[in-house]
N, C-alpha and C positions, 0 to 999 in steps of 0.2 A: 504494500500500500504506500502510495506517495502523496504527501500533503504539500501545502503551499509554502512552507517555511524553507528558505535556502539552507542547504547542508552540503558538506564536502562530498565531492564525487567519489572519494574512497569509501564513504559510508554507504552510498547508494550501491556501489559495487559489492560491498560486503554483504548487503541484504540480498542482492540478486544472485549471489553464489548459492543461496539456499532456497530460492523460490523459482517456481515454474511459470507463474502468471503475474502480470503487472497490473494493478488496479490503481488508477488515479482518483483521489478524493477531491471533488469539486475543483478549487483553484490549483490543486496538484497537477491537473492536466497542463496548465501553463508551465509549471515547473518541469514537467516531462518534455514539453516543447523546447525549453531552454537547454535541457540536457541531451536533446536529440533522441529521446525515447518515445516509443509508441505504446501506450497502454492498451491492454486487452479490453478494458472497460473504464468508464468514467462514472463515478457514483456520487450521489449527494443531492442536495436541493438545487445545486448548480447556479446559485445566485452570485457566486464569485468567479464564475467561468468567463473568460474573455470571449468575444465574438470570434477571434482568430482560432482559439482552441476548439470552440464549439463547431466551427466549420471544418477544421482539420480532422476532428475525431467524430464527425457525424456518423451515426450508425453504431457507435460504441457508448452512447450516452444513456444512462439509467437514472432518471430523475425520481427522487423520493420526496414527495411534497411536504410531509409533515414537518413542523417547526418545533416540536417538543424536544427532540434529541439533536445532538451535534452531528455534523457530517462524519466525524470519526466514528461515533456510535452507529450511524447508519451503515457505514462501510463494514464494521464488525459484524453486523447482523446480515448484511447482504452477501458477504463472501462465505463460501463453504470450503474450509480447509482445516486440517488438523492443527496448523499453526500459521499465524500471519506475522510478517515482519513489516514494521512501519517506519518510514523515514519521512522527514519534512514536517514533523508535528511538534518539535521541541524548540522553544524559543519563540520569538515573535511576541504576540499578545499574551500577557500573563494569564488572562482568564481562559484563553483557549488551552494553554499548557496545563493549567490546573484541571480543566475539564477532561483532558486526556487521562490524567491520573485517576480521576473519578470513574471514567469509563472502563479502565482496566480492572478496577475493583468491583464495579457493578456488573460486569459481563464476564464472569470467570469461565464460563463454558466456551467463549470465543477466545481461545488462547492467542496471545499476541505479544511480541517483543517490540518495544519502541527503542529505536536507535537514535542516540545523539552523537555529536562529534567525538565524545569521550567515553560514553557509557551506554549500557543497555538497561532497560527497565521492564519488568514483567510482573504479572500477578502470580503469586506462589500457589501452586495446586495443593491439595490436602497433604500430599507427600512429595517431596522433591529430593532426588538423589543425583549428585553429580560430583565430578572430580575437578579440583583446582590446585594449582601449585601453591606451596607455602608462601604466605605473605600477600596473597591476592586480596585486595579490599572486597569485603562483602557487607553491604548495607541492607538493613531491613527497615522499611517504613510502613507503619500500620495506618490504615484508613479507618480502623475501628479499634476499640479496646479488646485485647486478646493476649493469650499466651502463645508461645511458639517454642516447642522443643527442638533441640538441634544436637547434632554431633559434628565434629570436625572443624569447629570454630575455635579461635584462640580464647575468646570470652564466651563461655557457655550461656545459653539463654533459658534453660529449664528453670521454671519457677518465677520467671520475670513476667510482669504485666506490661505489655506495650500499649502506648497511647500516643496518638499524634500530638496531643496537647501536654504530654508529659515525657515519659521515657520512650525514646525511639532506639532503633538498633543501628544507627549510623556509624560507619567506620569500624566495624568489626573486621576480622581478618581470617583467612583460611589457615588452618594449622598445617595443611599439606595432605593431599589424598582425598578420601571420600568425605563428602559433606551431605548431611541429611537435614532437611527442614520439615517440620510438621506443625504448621500454624493451627490454632484451635478453631478457627473459623475463617470465612472468606474475608478478604480485605488486606492481606499482607503483600506489600510490594517488595520485590528484590531488585537491588541495584548493583551492577557489576561493571568492571571495565569493559570497553568495547572488545578487547582481545578475547573475552570469555564467550563471545557469541557462539562459536562452534559447540562449546560445552553446554550452553543453555539450549541450543536447538536440539541437541541429542537428548537432553533430559526432558524437554517439554513435548517432543514428538513421541 
């Protein structure tokens, strides 16, 4: 999935290495034009789509009229895939960025990894097992109050109560080897360096 926020070409390529289809989300179609990419589909309410992009990608447009959800949420629901990778959604307007985080937590069945220029962000499933080198930063950010059992982190989390208005799990670290995360409920976001994308894709697929 490609959104309208400019991002590094290397980030786009990192996502495309793991995806078969390219979906532009509203104004993301213009971003595709700038990068010389042709999306398989353009999804959203299309109110940010330029006339140029609309003409170029006619026949690939899928307008979703309702205005209750964001275009990012519309794209999560519209696409059918075991895992979605999203670029061009981080930065730009702060309200849009925060809405992306809420959408990740509010749509746990639509698994998605959001890529920034430095990091990846995704909703933690009920159990997540993956391997990371020692010293790799591992951050947990709760969208709701919850516990989260873990193994393989430098600072254990068992028995802790996470809360976005209180204790968060920012700047933990991998001890080296296998990591297991088991949040008590939906709403825990995991933030890792961009270099961890292959490990995250394997774990979430």
